[in-house]
Steps between C-alpha positions, in 0.01 A plus 500: 500500500203585279642431151726209398664428164532130412735368234713199418605259232351441160379140451784405266756611761350234727483242218121516514347467156166337581221704664404187698847452653448415868785732601275797416258395775785496753623843388146636530464345847824667612387836361158460664653423839715811489222723367256390772756601761535844339122538460447420867749780578312755284600438137244654263653485150723261307681646198632294210625592155320195363806309379440134433587261779515604864325832441199349325487218756505762777215680322299178499572453871376854572184436299430191713582682823245772415230249589617510865695824536472864401800502265538673165716429196663755269661388173739760360684356197804690372334547158188405307462149358792354693329163465465489121795259446427272795360147468125509443401346835703767685352777284157382606590514872644850450190624320277362777724670757472834315121469503455417869780704660387787719732729306671452163707751303819457298781733602586589138264537205589281202704184482853412603756764405798425723634363828447841663131405526582210735734720704232769530243236591718363780556849638129587474399181685749579777388864521136396535543214747612465860707186432533201270466124509725306262527133420878484475791262526795732559737247338293500177319834488407489131315807372403575862848630565418842350200563723676352801813714453292814456285418803804440721655832387171693513501830688328491835361214702382247241457150644581210270332173599612179332341165431808278476548141379499398866162672548367311199626169643318580826183580308519174305535310827209690661274433201595132497435472874145632450427195282344232724688232302830652611457362852417142396 
């Protein structure tokens, strides 16, 4: 696999409203662990649409991994200025991501004009990638359900890899065990 799409929940779907919420660090650690495995097997590009939450966190993980690995990031939003109504701190992260991504280009010129843009974006990301990684709780799929359903029904061999709540619990435990105070 050379190209992987990463997506998942928006922060509010995870009840995360503070950019310093410690749960973000655990989500990033879980994404990093999975990405390193893919990179070591030949992954070259990570694609995101730049949605707030898991996608931007994944973008930040890729940016950090570039210091050690030859990995590239493409941000392909469904339309221009998708971030204009987001909270200011998230807008800032998005704008930084646009500036430092290896490739950035909105799928549609102009602003939001209908849900078809998200559907076309999902299809484009699947067409251009060899598989996807989703942070997903199948009991509570949230807005992920659209991408997940399309990916599962996608024509051809399109692997869908999940980071589940159980994976996150394992990551939290691994991170805690790395703290020397954990063993005292």
